[in-house]
N, C-alpha and C positions, 0 to 999 in steps of 0.2 A: 529843490527844497527838501531838507532832512525831515523824515517822518518822526513825529514825537514818540518818545519811549515811556515806559513805566517809571523810569527814574526822573524824567521831566515832570511827570504828574506828581511824583513824591516831592520833588523840590518845590513846585508851585504850591502844593498843599501843606508843606512843612511837616511831612511825616516820613516814615521809612518806606523803602521800596516793598518790603514784605507786607506792610499795611495796605498798600495799593493793591497788591495781589489778592489779599484776603477779601477786600471790598468788591473788586471787580469780578471775582470768581464766586461771589455769593456766600462767602464764609465769614462775614464780619460780625454777625450776631454773637455777643458774649466775648468777642476778641478785640473789637475796636469801638471806642466811644462814639455815640451818635453824632457829635459835632465834628469829629474827625472823618466819619463816613461821609457826611455832607460836604466837607471841604474837598475830599478826594473826588467825589462825583462831579462837583462843580469844576474842579481843575481839569478833569478828563474831558468834560464838555467844552471847556474854554479852549483846550488844546486840540479838540477833535481827535482825541486819542481812541484807538480801537485796538484791543489785544490781538496779537498775531494768531490767526485762526489755526494755522498748522501747528504752532507751538502748543496752543491750548489742547488740540486734539491729541498730540503726542503725550502730554502730561496726564490728561484725563482718560485716555483710551477711548475717546469718543470721536465720531466723524462729523457731527453737527450737520448731517445731511438728511433731507426728507425726500423720499421718492414720491412721484406724482404719476398716477395712471389716468389717462384721459383718452378721448376719441372725438372725432368730428361728427356733426350732423350735416345736413345739406348746405348749411351756411358756413361750415368750417368748425374749428375747435372753439371751446368756450373762452374766448380771448379775455373778456373782462374779468372773469373769475380768476383765470390763471395769472393775469397781470397783478391783481390785488393780492393773491397768495404769494407771488414772488416778492412784492414789496414788503409785505408783513414778515415773511421769512428772513429777508435781508436785514430788516431793522432789528430782528431778534438774534442776528448773528448766525443764521442757518443758510444752507445752500439747498436749492431744489434741483433734483434730477428728474427731468420730464420724459415720460415714455408714452408714445402714442400706440394704443392697442388696436386701433381701427375697429373696435367693437367685436374683435375676434377672440374667443376663449383661448385658443392655442397660442396666439400672439401674446395675450395677457399673461399666461403661465410662464412663457419665456421672459417676459418683461419683469415679472416678480422675481424670478430666479436671478436675473441680471442685477436687479436692485439689491437683492440680498448679498450677492457676491461683492457689491460695492459697499456693503456694510451700512446701508441707510438705517437710521434709527427709528423711522416711522414712515407711515404711508398716508397720502391723501388720494382719494379717488374723486375726480371732478368730472361730472357729466355735463354735456351741452344742453340736455333737456331733462326735466324731472322724470325719473324712471325708477323702477325697482332694480335692485342690484344685490347679488348674492356673493359675498366675499369667499375666496377659497380658503382651505385649511392653512396653506402656506402664508396667507396674509394675516391670519388670526394670531400668529406668533409675534407680530409686531404691533405697536400702538397704531391704530388705523381709524381714520375719520372719513366718512362719506360726505361729499358736498354736492347738493342738487340731485341726490339719489338716496334711496333708503333701502335697508335690508328688511324684507318681510319677516325674517326670523328674529330681527332685533338683536343680532349678535355683536354689532358694533355701533358706535355713536354716529348719528347723521345730522347734518345741518341742511335744512330744506326750506324753500319758499312756500308760503301759504297760497297756493295757486287757486284753491276754491275761494279764498278771501279776495284774491285779485279779481276773479270773475264777478263776485258780489259787489266789489267797489266800483267796477266799471258800470254795472247796471244802476247802482245808486247815483252815480254822477249824472246819468241821463234822466233818471226819474226825478231827481232834484231839479233838473233844468226844465221839467214839465213834459217830458216825452211819455206817451202812453202806447205808441207802436214802435217796438224795438226789434230790430233784426240782428241776427248773429251769424257771422261767417266763421266756421270752425274746421279744423283738420280732421283726419281719421280718428274715430273714437277708440281705437286700440291703443292710443298713446295715453299714458297716465296723466301727463300734463294737460292734454286736451280734455279728458274726462272731468278732471277737477275744475278746470276753468268753465266749462259748459255747465257743470252742476251748480257752481256758484252763481252764474248768470241766471239760470233757470229758477233757482230757489228764490232770489229776490224778485224777479219779474212775476212769478206765480204768486208769491205772498202779497204782492201789490195788486193782483188780479188784473194784470195788463195783457195786452196783445203782444206775445212774443213769437217770433218766427225764426227758423234756422235753416241755413244751407250748409251742408257738409262737403268739404273739398277733399279730393283724393290725394293731392300733393300740395307742396308749398310754392307752386308756381304763381307768379303774379297774374299771368293770363287766365289761369283757372279761377283765381279769386275774382278777377274782373267779370268773368262770365257768370259766376255765382251771384255777385252783387247786382248785375243786370237783372237776373231772374227775380231777385227780391224787389228791386226798385221799379220794375215794370208791372207789378201787380196792381189790381184795381185800387186798393187802398194801401199803398206802399208804406214801409216803415219810415218814420221821420228821423230815425237814428240807427246807426249800425255799431255793433261791437265786433271787433276782429280779434281772434285769439292769437294771431301772429302778425308781425309788422308787414310781412309781404302781402298778407291778405288786405291789410289796411291800404297799402299802395294800390292794389288791384281795385279796391272799393273806390278810392279817390279817382282812379282812371275811369271807372264806370260812371261815376257822378259827373265827371267832366264831359264824357261822351253824351250823357243824357241832359246836359246843360243844367245840372243841379249845383248851386253854389254852396260851398262849405264855409261857415256853418249855417248860413241863412236858410237854406232849404234842406240841408242834411247835416246832422251832427255825426261825428265819427270819433270812436275811441279805440286805441290799439292796446292789447294786453302784453305788448313786448316792444322793445326798441333796442335790442342787443346789437343790431347792425347799424343803428342810428339812421334808419331810413325815415321813420315816422316823424322825427323832429326836424327833418330837412324838407318836408313837403311844404307847399304854400296853400293854406296856412299850416303852420306846424301843428301836429296832432297831439291832443291830450292822450296820455298814456298811463298805464299802471305797470310799473317796471319791477323786474326782479332785483332784489337787494344784493347784487353780486359782491360788492365790497364788504358790507357787514358780514355776510356769510363766510367769505374767505378769511377775513380778520379773525372771526370767532374760531374757525376751524384751526388755523395756525396757532392762535393763542392757546387753545386747549391742548394741542399737541406739545407745544413748548413747555407748558406748565406740567404736563404729565411726564415729560422727559426729565424735567428738573427735580421731580419728587423722588423720594426714597422708593416708594412703591409705584410702579407704572400701571397698576391696575386701577380702573375707575369705573363706577356704575355706567351702564349704557344709557345714553340719552337720545331723544329725538328733539332737536331744537327747531321750532317753526318760526320763520321770519315773515313779518308783515311786508307785503308788496306795496310800496307807497305810490299814490297817484301823483302825476306831474301834470298840472293844469296848464294847457296852452290855449290855442285859438280855434279849436275845431268843434266846440260845443256851445250851443246857444239854445234858447227856448224855441219850440216849434213855431213856424211862421203863423199858424192859426192862433196861437196864444198871443203872439206879439200884435197881430192885427186886432184881436178883440180887446187888448189892453190899450190900444192907441185911442186918443181922444176923438170923439165924433166931431164932424165939421158941419 
């Protein structure tokens, strides 16, 4: 099947080929009447016409490529954010070149040099876990946006999730269900993401003057999480609900509950602050989660870069955009059994 051309669009819209070029290259204002612009856009959509990217780059001296620096955590690279960024860039007519730095500064320097040699027009830095990130001088010469990481010096724009708000939201879900003894399973406190999630949980639990208990785990292993959950649930007055700062901890907690013959949610409510590996949603019952807004963050970052590249001046005020982490209510939260028993009619 023949690929549609700009002349096909012009013929369908009833305009000249040069008018099509002006509209689709963003130079129609003051040159083409609004009704003609609309007709050209509609004709292009009807024909599924896309300008030849190579020809465009040759005419404009632009590569329409964006470099991406990323690295894995123990669960692998940030696949959901990367996939969303790729889709957003493709829809905007850009190509992504992905470089895995493996969290190594020397590898990162080489990656940035390689991307500059490829004449990328901008950079995205996408972290698997929320962290502090200091861009190098070489990166500052290109439009750069950080995703799921932030520069303490605020030299570049960042798009990050509200991890403290995520912790607060998890605690409120359980408090609203009637829980007054809430346990927390958290990773090492040297991680920015963990510190913020724990702080958010503690703030809400303390403000409500409730019994909050925490177990800190040295790794993200499910076995370690199961052992930590056992320690909490075997106390004299155990928590009636658990918040897990990572989905692997939630899996460990569910295993511990099964081992102790505690039914979820009848005897133990469970909330996970993450489901990037889609483990929490596949448990039985599927767990209530507070999830990182990967797609909105990626869409926003790519959109800002594309807008900056299209503007006359590529300089823009540095921003830090904070995205709310939305709760996803499933079947792992219920009122504590003591409340349900007291609310049941007497016989």
